[in-house]
C-alpha positions as CSV (number, residue, x, y, z in Angstrom):
1,M,63.4,103.9,60.7
2,T,63.2,102.7,64.3
3,M,62.2,99.3,65.6
4,D,59.8,98.9,68.5
5,L,61.8,97.6,71.5
6,S,58.9,95.5,72.7
7,L,59.0,93.6,69.3
8,I,62.7,93.0,69.8
9,E,62.1,91.5,73.2
10,Q,59.5,89.1,71.7
11,M,61.8,87.8,69.0
12,A,63.1,84.3,69.4
13,P,66.9,84.1,70.2
14,R,69.0,83.4,67.1
15,P,70.7,80.0,67.4
16,M,74.4,79.8,66.7
17,T,75.7,77.9,63.8
18,V,77.9,74.8,64.3
19,E,81.0,76.9,63.6
20,E,79.9,79.7,66.0
21,D,79.1,77.1,68.7
22,R,82.5,75.6,68.3
23,L,84.2,79.0,68.6
24,A,82.2,79.9,71.7
25,E,83.1,76.6,73.4
26,E,86.8,77.0,72.5
27,F,87.0,80.5,73.9
28,Y,85.0,79.7,77.1
29,T,87.2,76.7,77.7
30,A,90.3,78.9,77.3
31,V,89.0,81.2,80.0
32,Q,88.3,78.3,82.3
33,R,91.7,76.9,81.8
34,A,93.4,80.2,82.5
35,T,91.3,80.6,85.7
36,N,92.3,77.2,87.0
37,E,95.9,77.8,86.3
38,T,96.2,81.0,88.3
39,E,98.7,81.1,91.2
40,R,95.8,80.9,93.7
41,S,94.3,77.9,91.9
42,L,97.6,76.1,91.8
43,Q,98.1,76.8,95.5
44,S,94.8,75.1,96.2
45,S,95.6,72.1,94.0
46,A,98.9,71.8,95.9
47,H,96.8,71.8,99.2
48,R,98.6,74.9,100.5
49,V,96.5,77.2,102.7
50,G,97.0,80.9,102.2
51,V,95.7,84.1,103.8
52,S,92.9,84.4,101.3
53,D,91.5,81.0,102.4
54,L,90.9,82.2,105.9
55,G,87.3,82.8,107.0
56,F,85.4,81.5,103.9
57,C,84.6,77.8,104.5
58,S,86.2,75.6,107.2
59,E,85.2,72.4,105.5
60,R,86.8,73.3,102.2
61,V,90.1,74.2,103.9
62,R,89.9,71.0,106.0
63,R,89.6,68.9,102.8
64,H,92.6,70.7,101.2
65,I,94.7,70.0,104.4
66,A,93.6,66.4,104.1
67,G,94.9,66.3,100.5
68,E,91.5,65.9,98.8
69,A,91.5,67.0,95.2
70,E,88.8,69.6,94.5
71,P,86.9,68.9,91.3
72,V,87.2,71.8,88.8
73,V,84.2,74.1,88.7
74,D,83.2,77.0,86.6
75,H,85.1,80.1,87.7
76,L,83.8,82.7,85.3
77,P,82.8,85.3,88.0
78,A,86.3,84.9,89.6
79,F,88.0,85.3,86.2
80,I,86.0,88.6,85.5
81,G,86.7,89.8,89.1
82,T,90.4,89.1,88.8
83,A,90.7,90.7,85.4
84,L,88.9,93.8,86.5
85,G,90.9,94.0,89.7
86,D,94.2,93.8,87.8
87,H,93.1,96.8,85.6
88,I,92.0,98.8,88.6
89,E,95.3,98.2,90.4
90,E,97.2,99.2,87.2
91,A,95.2,102.4,87.0
92,V,95.9,103.2,90.6
93,M,99.6,102.6,90.2
94,E,99.6,105.1,87.3
95,A,98.1,107.7,89.5
96,F,100.0,106.8,92.7
97,P,103.3,105.3,91.7
98,G,104.5,105.2,95.3
99,M,102.2,102.4,96.3
100,I,103.3,98.8,96.5
101,R,101.3,96.3,94.4
102,Q,101.0,92.5,95.0
103,S,103.9,92.2,97.3
104,E,104.3,88.7,98.8
105,V,103.9,88.7,102.6
106,T,103.9,86.0,105.3
107,I,101.9,86.0,108.5
108,T,102.6,83.6,111.4
109,L,99.6,82.5,113.4
110,Y,100.2,80.8,116.8
111,G,97.4,78.3,117.5
112,D,96.8,75.5,120.0
113,S,97.2,73.0,117.1
114,G,100.5,74.5,115.9
115,T,102.2,77.4,114.3
116,F,101.0,78.4,110.9
117,N,102.9,80.4,108.3
118,L,100.5,81.7,105.6
119,V,101.5,83.5,102.4
120,G,99.4,86.2,100.7
121,H,99.6,89.0,98.2
122,P,97.8,92.2,99.3
123,D,96.6,94.2,96.3
124,L,98.0,97.7,97.3
125,I,100.0,99.0,100.2
126,D,100.4,102.8,100.8
127,P,103.6,103.0,102.7
128,K,102.2,106.0,104.6
129,G,100.0,103.6,106.6
130,R,97.1,102.1,104.6
131,L,96.5,98.6,103.2
132,I,94.0,98.4,100.4
133,D,92.3,95.3,99.0
134,V,90.3,95.8,95.7
135,K,87.0,93.9,95.4
136,T,84.3,93.6,92.7
137,S,80.7,92.7,93.2
138,D,77.4,92.6,91.2
139,G,76.1,96.0,92.5
140,L,77.2,97.8,95.6
141,G,74.0,97.6,97.6
142,K,74.9,94.6,99.7
143,V,78.4,95.8,100.7
144,R,77.0,99.2,101.6
145,R,74.7,97.4,104.1
146,T,77.0,94.6,105.4
147,G,80.6,95.8,104.8
148,P,83.4,93.3,104.4
149,S,82.7,89.6,105.0
150,Q,84.5,87.5,107.6
151,Q,86.9,86.3,104.9
152,Q,87.7,89.9,103.8
153,Q,88.2,91.0,107.4
154,F,90.6,88.2,108.2
155,Q,92.4,88.8,104.9
156,R,93.0,92.6,105.2
157,H,94.0,92.6,108.9
158,C,96.4,89.6,108.4
159,Y,97.9,91.3,105.4
160,A,98.4,94.6,107.3
161,K,100.2,92.9,110.2
162,A,102.4,90.9,107.8
163,A,103.2,94.0,105.8
164,W,104.2,95.9,108.9
165,L,106.4,93.1,110.2
166,E,108.2,93.1,106.8
167,H,108.8,96.9,106.8
168,L,106.5,97.7,103.9
169,F,105.2,100.8,105.8
170,D,107.2,103.8,106.5
171,D,109.7,103.7,109.4
172,G,108.3,105.0,112.6
173,L,104.7,103.8,112.0
174,T,103.3,101.4,114.6
175,L,100.4,99.0,114.1
176,D,98.2,101.6,115.8
177,D,99.0,103.9,112.8
178,I,97.9,101.4,110.2
179,T,94.4,101.4,108.6
180,V,92.9,98.7,106.3
181,S,90.5,99.3,103.5
182,N,88.4,97.4,101.0
183,I,87.3,99.3,97.9
184,W,84.5,97.8,95.8
185,F,83.6,98.4,92.1
186,D,80.4,97.3,90.5
187,R,81.5,94.8,87.8
188,S,78.1,95.3,86.0
189,A,78.9,99.0,85.7
190,R,75.4,100.0,86.7
191,E,76.8,102.0,89.6
192,R,79.3,104.5,88.4
193,E,81.2,105.0,91.7
194,A,83.3,103.0,94.2
195,Y,82.5,102.1,97.8
196,V,85.1,102.1,100.5
197,H,85.1,100.6,104.0
198,T,88.1,101.6,106.2
199,E,89.0,100.9,109.8
200,P,92.1,100.8,112.0
201,F,94.2,97.7,112.2
202,D,92.7,95.4,114.9
203,Q,94.8,92.6,116.4
204,R,91.5,90.9,117.4
205,M,90.8,90.1,113.8
206,V,94.2,88.3,113.5
207,D,93.4,86.4,116.7
208,A,89.9,85.4,115.3
209,A,91.6,84.2,112.1
210,T,93.9,82.1,114.2
211,L,91.0,80.6,116.1
212,W,89.2,79.9,112.8
213,L,92.2,78.0,111.4
214,D,92.9,76.2,114.7
215,D,89.3,75.0,114.6
216,V,89.9,73.6,111.1
217,V,93.1,71.8,112.1
218,Y,91.3,70.4,115.1
219,A,88.6,68.9,112.9
220,F,91.2,67.5,110.5
221,K,93.3,65.9,113.3
222,N,90.2,64.3,114.9
223,G,88.6,63.0,111.7
224,E,85.6,65.4,111.9
225,H,83.8,67.5,109.4
226,A,84.4,71.2,109.9
227,R,81.8,74.0,109.7
228,K,80.4,75.2,106.4
229,E,79.9,79.0,106.8
230,P,78.8,80.1,103.3
231,P,75.1,79.7,102.3
232,R,74.4,76.5,100.5
233,E,73.7,78.3,97.3
234,M,77.2,79.9,97.3
235,C,78.7,76.5,97.9
236,Y,77.0,75.0,94.9
237,A,78.2,78.0,92.8
238,A,81.8,78.2,93.9
239,C,83.0,74.9,95.4
240,G,84.0,71.7,93.6
241,F,83.4,69.6,96.7
242,V,79.7,70.2,96.8
243,P,78.2,67.7,94.3
244,L,78.0,64.9,96.8
245,G,76.2,61.6,97.3
246,A,73.4,61.2,99.8
247,E,75.5,60.1,102.7
248,E,78.2,62.8,102.4
249,S,75.5,65.4,101.7
250,A,73.9,64.6,105.0
251,A,77.3,65.1,106.7
252,W,77.8,68.3,104.8
253,N,74.5,69.7,106.0
254,E,75.1,68.7,109.6
255,G,78.7,70.0,109.9
256,Q,80.4,70.5,113.2
257,R,79.1,73.6,114.9
258,R,81.8,74.2,117.5
259,D,81.6,77.7,119.0
260,W,85.2,78.9,118.2
261,Y,84.3,82.6,118.5
262,W,84.5,82.6,122.3
263,M,87.6,80.4,122.7
264,R,90.7,82.1,124.0
265,L,94.2,81.5,122.7
266,P,97.3,81.6,124.9
267,Q,99.1,84.9,124.6
268,P,101.2,84.6,121.4
269,P,104.9,85.3,121.5
270,T,105.9,88.9,121.3
271,E,106.6,89.7,117.6
272,T,109.2,92.2,116.4
273,R,110.1,93.3,113.0
274,T,113.2,92.0,111.3
275,S,116.0,94.6,111.3
């Protein structure tokens, strides 16, 4: 005997019992607690800026530099993305044991406002000359059209330079030999394939990341609000700083739209790899 699917769709949802509701709440809370106690979350709560913070939201980073505590928000999408990414990396390491996974690297950025040492953990490094960062998204249509975001570009190029400076690629390779890749998986599993975007390492991306951070530090030192790059909807979904009062909300919307893209940095010191 089969049931008409249209009848199922018309059925009222079954409410949970008190015991079921309690169990659901306890498990959901456990997931949120685990998400907010990850190394990256603890880094944010300690107001340390890392490579993964570059390029997303200048105002959020400015507030962390200022020591403002970010209210806890729901991080379920991040939890799912991190869990899936961990499993993907483990699967890749099984198939390609020569790769390097989650190595800690440090990149030094030379800005007008100071010298910044940022720590990060690239997902996968192929010593033969490729840095790979694993990403997940709800469907692959958008990334096929737009490719990596500004944040993802800054992240992978900074990681690549830091990894090269720390001898994580084979000897004899120059930065001109290094490529950077993002590989996306559809976390909804509707699309049963991955999408990859690869390009050569580009020092200009590292320079742009330096300008971006320099702009944030300038705003912090001068008591200004910094820019808010993400769409407002994304801010509400992902940032604990967003639920604001009327006065601060007006400042949030206005921001400081300084054109950092066309500023030029002094030539940074020549960098050499440690022996």
